C-alpha positions in Angstrom: -3.9 16.8 13.7 -6.5 14.4 15.2 -9.9 13.5 13.9 -12.5 10.8 14.6 -11.5 7.4 13.3 -13.8 4.4 13.2 -12.5 0.9 13.2 -14.4 -1.4 10.9 -14.4 -5.0 9.7 -15.1 -6.1 6.2 -16.2 -9.7 5.8 -15.4 -10.6 2.2 -16.3 -14.1 0.8 -12.7 -15.2 1.0 -11.2 -13.2 3.8 -11.9 -10.7 6.6 -10.2 -7.3 6.3 -9.8 -4.5 8.9 -9.8 -0.8 8.1 -9.9 2.7 9.5 -12.8 4.9 8.4 -12.4 8.7 8.0 -14.7 11.4 6.9 -18.4 12.1 6.4 -20.8 9.5 5.1 -21.6 11.6 2.0 -17.9 12.3 1.3 -16.2 11.3 -2.0 -15.4 7.5 -1.7 -11.7 6.7 -1.4 -10.0 3.4 -0.7 -6.5 3.9 0.8 -3.9 1.2 0.2 -0.7 1.1 2.3 2.8 -0.2 1.5 4.4 -3.6 2.0 4.6 -4.6 5.7 2.8 -1.4 6.7 -0.8 -1.1 7.8 -3.7 1.3 7.9 -1.8 3.6 10.3 0.2 4.6 7.2 -2.6 7.2 6.6 -3.0 8.5 10.2 -1.4 11.8 9.4 -2.5 12.2 5.8 -6.2 11.3 5.9 -7.2 14.0 8.4 -5.8 16.6 5.9 -8.1 15.5 3.1 -11.4 17.0 4.0 -14.7 16.0 2.4 -13.6 12.5 1.6 -14.9 9.2 2.9 -11.6 7.3 3.3 -11.5 3.6 4.0 -7.8 2.9 4.9 -7.5 -0.8 4.6 -5.2 -3.2 6.4 -4.3 -5.2 3.3 -4.6 -9.0 3.6 -1.8 -10.4 5.8 -1.1 -7.0 7.4 -2.3 -5.3 10.5 -5.6 -6.6 11.9 -6.7 -8.2 8.7 -6.9 -11.9 8.2 -4.1 -14.0 6.6 -4.8 -15.9 3.4 -5.5 -19.6 3.6 -2.8 -22.1 3.3 -1.7 -22.4 -0.4 -3.1 -19.0 -1.3 -0.8 -16.1 -2.4 -0.1 -12.4 -1.9 0.3 -11.4 -5.5 -0.6 -8.0 -6.9 -3.7 -9.3 -8.6 -4.9 -10.9 -5.3 -4.8 -7.5 -3.6 -6.7 -6.0 -6.6 -9.5 -8.5 -6.2 -9.7 -7.7 -2.5 -10.1 -4.0 -3.3 -12.9 -4.6 -5.7 -14.6 -6.9 -3.2 -14.4 -4.2 -0.6 -15.8 -1.6 -2.9 -18.7 -3.9 -3.8 -19.4 -4.5 -0.1 -19.5 -0.7 0.5 -21.8 -0.2 -2.5 -19.2 1.9 -4.4 -19.5 1.5 -8.1 -16.9 4.2 -8.8 -14.3 5.4 -6.3 -10.8 6.9 -6.0 -7.7 5.1 -4.9 -5.0 6.6 -2.6 -2.0 4.4 -2.6 1.5 4.3 -1.1 4.3 2.1 -2.5 2.8 -1.4 -2.9 -0.6 0.1 -2.5 0.1 2.6 -5.3 1.2 -0.3 -7.6 -2.0 -2.2 -6.9 -4.0 0.9 -7.5 -2.4 1.5 -10.8 -2.9 -2.1 -12.0 -6.5 -1.9 -10.9 -7.1 1.4 -12.7 -5.7 -0.1 -15.9 -7.7 -3.3 -15.6 -11.1 -1.9 -14.7 -11.0 1.8 -15.7 -14.7 2.0 -15.5 -14.6 1.7 -11.7 -11.8 4.2 -10.8 -12.4 7.9 -10.6 -8.9 9.1 -9.7 -5.5 7.9 -8.6 -3.5 9.6 -5.8 -0.1 7.8 -5.6 2.7 8.2 -3.1 6.2 7.1 -4.2 4.9 4.2 -6.2 3.3 3.4 -9.5 5.3 0.8 -11.4 5.8 -2.8 -10.2 9.2 -4.5 -10.0 9.7 -6.2 -13.3 11.9 -8.8 -15.0 12.5 -10.1 -18.4 11.0 -13.5 -19.5 14.3 -15.3 -19.4 14.6 -14.5 -15.7 11.3 -16.3 -14.9 12.6 -19.8 -14.3 15.2 -18.6 -11.8 12.6 -16.4 -10.1 10.1 -19.3 -9.7 12.8 -21.6 -8.4 13.9 -19.0 -5.7 10.2 -18.6 -4.6 9.5 -22.3 -4.4 12.7 -23.0 -2.3 11.8 -20.0 0.0 8.3 -21.3 0.5 9.6 -24.8 1.6 12.2 -23.2 3.9 9.6 -21.0 5.6 8.1 -24.0 7.5 11.3 -24.2 9.7 11.5 -20.5 10.5 10.2 -18.9 13.7 8.7 -15.5 14.1 11.0 -13.0 15.8 10.0 -12.1 19.3 11.0 -8.7 20.8 11.3 -8.1 24.5 9.5 -4.7 24.2 7.7 -2.5 21.8 10.8 -0.3 21.7 12.9 -3.3 20.5 10.4 -4.0 17.7 10.4 -0.3 16.7 14.2 -0.4 16.5 14.1 -3.5 14.3 11.7 -1.8 12.0 14.0 1.2 11.8 16.9 -1.0 10.8 15.0 -2.9 8.1 13.5 -1.9 4.8 13.1 1.7 3.5 14.2 4.4 6.0 11.4 6.1 8.0 11.2 8.3 11.0 11.0 6.9 14.6 7.5 8.5 14.9 6.4 6.7 11.7 7.8 3.4 12.9 6.0 3.8 16.3 2.7 4.6 14.5 3.0 1.5 12.4 4.0 -0.6 15.4 1.0 0.5 17.4 -1.2 -1.4 14.9 1.3 -4.0 13.6 2.4 -5.7 16.9 0.7 -8.3 19.0 1.7 -9.6 22.5 3.0 -13.1 22.7 4.9 -15.2 25.3 8.2 -13.4 25.9 7.2 -10.1 24.4 5.9 -8.9 21.0 5.9 -10.0 17.4 4.5 -8.6 14.2 1.0 -9.5 13.1 2.1 -9.7 9.4 1.9 -13.0 7.7 5.5 -14.4 7.3 4.6 -15.3 3.7 4.7 -11.6 2.8 8.5 -11.7 3.0 8.8 -14.5 0.4 10.0 -13.6 -3.1 7.3 -13.4 -5.8 7.1 -16.5 -8.0 6.5 -14.4 -11.1 7.0 -10.8 -12.0 5.5 -8.8 -14.8 7.7 -7.8 -17.7 8.4 -4.1 -18.4 6.0 -4.4 -21.4 3.3 -5.8 -19.1 3.8 -2.9 -16.6 3.7 -0.3 -19.3 0.5 -1.7 -20.8 -1.3 -1.4 -17.4 -0.1 2.2 -17.0 -1.1 3.2 -20.5 -4.6 1.6 -19.9 -5.4 4.0 -17.0 -8.1 6.4 -18.0 -8.7 8.5 -14.9 -6.7 11.6 -13.7 -3.5 10.7 -11.8 -1.5 12.6 -9.3 1.9 11.0 -8.4 4.0 12.2 -5.5 7.7 11.3 -6.0 9.7 11.5 -2.8 13.1 13.1 -3.6 14.8 10.7 -1.2 12.4 7.8 -1.9 12.5 4.7 -4.0 15.0 5.0 -6.8 12.9 2.9 -9.2 10.2 5.6 -9.2 12.8 8.3 -10.0 14.9 6.5 -12.5 14.0 4.1 -15.3 10.3 5.0 -15.5 10.7 8.8 -15.7 10.9 8.9 -19.5 7.6 7.0 -19.7 6.0 9.4 -17.2 6.9 12.3 -19.4 4.8 10.7 -22.2 1.7 10.2 -19.9 -1.0 12.5 -18.7 0.2 12.1 -15.1 0.6 15.1 -12.8 4.0 14.5 -11.1 4.8 16.3 -7.8 8.4 16.1 -6.6 8.4 16.6 -2.9 11.3 16.6 -0.4 11.3 13.6 1.9 11.8 9.9 2.1 9.6 7.0 1.1 7.3 7.4 4.0 7.1 11.2 3.7 3.4 11.2 4.3 3.8 9.6 7.7 7.3 10.7 8.8 6.2 14.1 10.2 3.4 16.6 10.0 5.2 18.8 7.4 5.5 15.8 5.0 1.9 14.9 5.5 0.7 18.4 4.7 3.0 18.6 1.6 1.4 15.4 0.3 -2.1 16.6 1.1 -1.4 19.8 -0.8 -0.6 17.7 -3.9 -3.9 15.8 -3.6 -6.4 18.6 -3.3 -8.0 17.5 -6.6 -9.3 14.4 -4.7 -11.9 16.4 -2.9 -13.0 17.9 -6.3 -13.6 14.6 -7.9 -17.1 14.3 -9.5 
């Protein structure tokens, strides 16, 4: 399925972000947030299946065609949350829906809990809860992050002789996804350099987080959400979304849709994209 897609740039006070724009000008406003190391192409198959929506699919900071954060700045969940609010303000959207996958779904949930007056609805794909740790793990976590930051200065970006080699590398790393999905992400995520191609993503995105929320923190954010929530859980997706948090989900007013497919089911193939779109029909009915 193909529709008209507009490439836009958003000049925020602290960074410039790129995005794909779908849908009519008078459509319901939706900000779409992709997963870690992905980009706006994550929604290339899904967005055309959500009619009546004005979808701005961002390249999150450090991803795709968006800018990288300044030296010394970070890529924490709350940094992305601020970016999203700044984008909404620039677009003139006081209230809007959030469509998120994986990392983007986690950011969307935290934002909906923190500023519930701004968020109309959440549509989440295989993500909702952040990775957590207990307080006693924090010193070790920070130490690992600091050492990794210092070591990054001596690392070089990988260079692939061809786009195909880069796609193969993506297929070998991270969560499983289809070749077509990897090719779509690579079409926006690669840049030509001497000797071949490398990923546009900021290398700092691969560093460990200096601090993680505790489970109590994460649960507090989820319980603070006041808008309707639809959560798609991929049956072959991230185990954390199917395991330890399921009991909490049962106690929350969240509509859970269990759908066959992997973590990138909305991008892997046309059938997966349609299955996810069918779960999110309520987006178009938002007030």
